[in-house]
C-alpha positions in Angstrom: 6.6 -37.7 17.0 3.1 -36.9 18.9 2.3 -35.3 15.5 3.3 -37.9 13.7 1.1 -40.3 14.8 -2.0 -37.6 15.0 -1.7 -37.4 11.3 -2.3 -41.4 11.1 -5.4 -41.3 13.7 -6.9 -38.6 11.8 -6.1 -40.4 8.5 -8.1 -43.3 10.1 -10.6 -41.5 11.1 -11.8 -41.3 6.7 -10.3 -44.7 6.3 -12.9 -47.8 5.6 -12.5 -51.1 5.6 -12.1 -52.7 2.6 -13.4 -56.0 1.3 -10.4 -58.5 2.9 -11.8 -57.3 6.6 -15.8 -58.0 6.0 -14.7 -61.3 4.3 -12.9 -62.3 7.4 -16.1 -61.4 10.0 -17.9 -63.7 6.8 -15.4 -66.4 8.1 -17.0 -65.8 11.2 -20.0 -67.6 10.8 -18.7 -70.8 9.7 -14.9 -70.6 11.6 -13.8 -69.7 15.0 -11.6 -66.7 13.8 -8.3 -65.2 15.6 -7.5 -62.1 13.9 -3.4 -61.8 14.5 -2.3 -58.0 12.8 0.5 -56.3 12.3 -1.6 -53.0 11.2 -1.9 -50.7 14.2 -5.8 -49.5 12.9 -9.0 -50.0 14.1 -10.6 -51.4 10.4 -10.9 -55.3 11.8 -12.9 -53.9 14.3 -15.2 -51.5 12.9 -15.9 -54.1 10.2 -17.0 -56.4 12.7 -15.0 -58.7 13.6 -14.7 -60.0 16.6 -11.4 -61.4 18.3 -8.5 -59.1 17.1 -4.9 -58.9 18.3 -2.8 -56.3 17.2 0.8 -57.4 17.7 2.2 -53.7 17.0 0.1 -51.9 19.5 -3.0 -49.7 18.5 -3.1 -46.3 16.8 -6.2 -45.0 18.9 -4.4 -46.1 22.1 -1.6 -44.6 25.0 0.5 -46.2 27.0 2.8 -44.4 30.0 6.5 -44.5 29.3 7.0 -44.9 32.6 4.5 -48.1 33.3 3.7 -49.9 29.7 0.3 -51.1 31.3 -1.1 -48.1 31.7 -3.1 -48.3 28.4 -5.9 -45.4 27.5 -8.3 -44.8 24.9 -7.4 -41.9 22.8 -10.6 -39.3 22.8 -10.5 -38.2 19.1 -7.4 -37.7 17.5 -4.8 -36.1 19.0 -2.1 -36.8 21.9 -1.0 -33.7 23.1 2.8 -33.2 25.1 1.9 -33.0 28.6 -1.0 -35.6 28.6 -0.2 -37.7 31.7 -0.7 -41.0 32.8 -1.9 -41.4 36.2 1.3 -41.9 37.4 2.5 -38.6 35.9 4.1 -39.6 33.2 3.6 -38.4 29.4 1.5 -40.7 27.3 3.2 -42.0 24.4 1.4 -43.4 21.5 0.5 -47.5 22.4 2.7 -48.1 19.3 5.5 -51.1 19.7 8.4 -49.2 17.9 11.3 -50.2 16.2 13.9 -52.2 19.3 10.8 -53.1 21.3 9.7 -56.2 22.3 6.7 -57.5 21.1 4.6 -58.0 24.4 1.7 -59.6 22.4 3.9 -62.2 20.8 3.3 -65.1 23.1 -0.3 -64.8 23.3 0.2 -64.9 19.5 2.3 -68.2 19.2 -0.3 -69.7 21.4 -3.1 -68.8 18.7 -0.7 -70.0 16.2 0.0 -73.3 17.8 -3.7 -73.9 18.3 -4.9 -73.4 14.8 -7.0 -76.0 12.6 -6.5 -73.7 9.7 -3.4 -70.5 9.5 -4.4 -67.6 6.9 -1.4 -64.6 5.9 -2.7 -61.6 4.6 -0.9 -59.0 2.8 2.6 -59.4 4.5 6.2 -60.2 2.2 6.8 -62.7 5.6 10.0 -60.3 6.0 9.0 -58.2 9.4 10.0 -59.8 12.2 9.6 -61.6 14.6 5.4 -62.0 13.3 7.1 -63.3 10.0 8.0 -66.5 12.4 4.7 -67.0 13.4 3.9 -69.5 10.3 6.8 -72.0 12.2 4.5 -71.8 14.7 1.3 -73.5 13.0 1.0 -76.9 13.3 2.7 -79.6 10.7 -0.5 -81.2 9.3 -2.8 -78.1 9.0 -4.1 -75.8 5.8 -1.7 -73.0 5.3 -3.1 -70.5 2.7 -1.4 -66.9 2.3 -3.2 -64.3 0.2 -0.7 -61.9 -1.5 0.2 -60.2 -4.7 4.0 -60.6 -4.6 6.4 -63.2 -4.2 6.8 -64.2 -1.2 9.0 -66.5 0.7 8.7 -70.2 -0.7 6.7 -72.6 1.6 6.0 -76.5 0.5 2.9 -76.6 2.2 1.8 -73.0 2.0 -1.6 -72.7 -0.5 -1.0 -69.3 -2.6 -3.6 -66.7 -4.1 -1.5 -64.6 -5.7 -4.4 -61.8 -5.0 -4.7 -58.6 -2.9 -6.9 -59.4 0.0 -9.8 -57.9 -1.6 -10.0 -60.0 -3.9 -8.1 -63.5 -2.2 -10.4 -63.3 0.6 -13.8 -64.8 -1.4 -11.5 -67.1 -3.5 -9.8 -68.1 0.6 -14.1 -68.5 1.6 -15.1 -70.0 -1.5 -12.2 -72.3 -1.1 -12.6 -73.1 3.0 -16.5 -73.7 1.9 -15.9 -76.2 -0.2 -13.0 -78.2 1.8 -14.1 -78.1 5.7 -17.8 -77.1 5.7 
């Protein structure tokens, strides 16, 4: 498991934010943007986003195996067997694994409940509990879904059937016209 995530961190070192990430930073010029992501990379932060909540953890962090509140930055890309927390337990990737609770879900729910606009980007809306966040969006707000694939049908969703790097530009133009 440590090797698997070490390899992901090495890959992340070579990765760069795409136009979708950069477009969300552009939206911060006009709106209070709160990003809730299922991704464990740091591409939103590297693009310049200010408010990012990682639902499923963060690849560049580790946490204690006995106290999940003890979270540490990983220097470089490698987490090794024998790397321990201050309580003496092995460190593990700060990633939510299958069957584990999503600690940031309550915070994410509050963000969605208070949204004026809700945008969903690049998801099939099949991974729960994150997919259920749409149900907390206020009923009277605009909801946009950017994804090139067919996803669940929602009555009041404005679909932008494009990849994130193209769809975000369409969204920015629509929001500038409709909301500013």
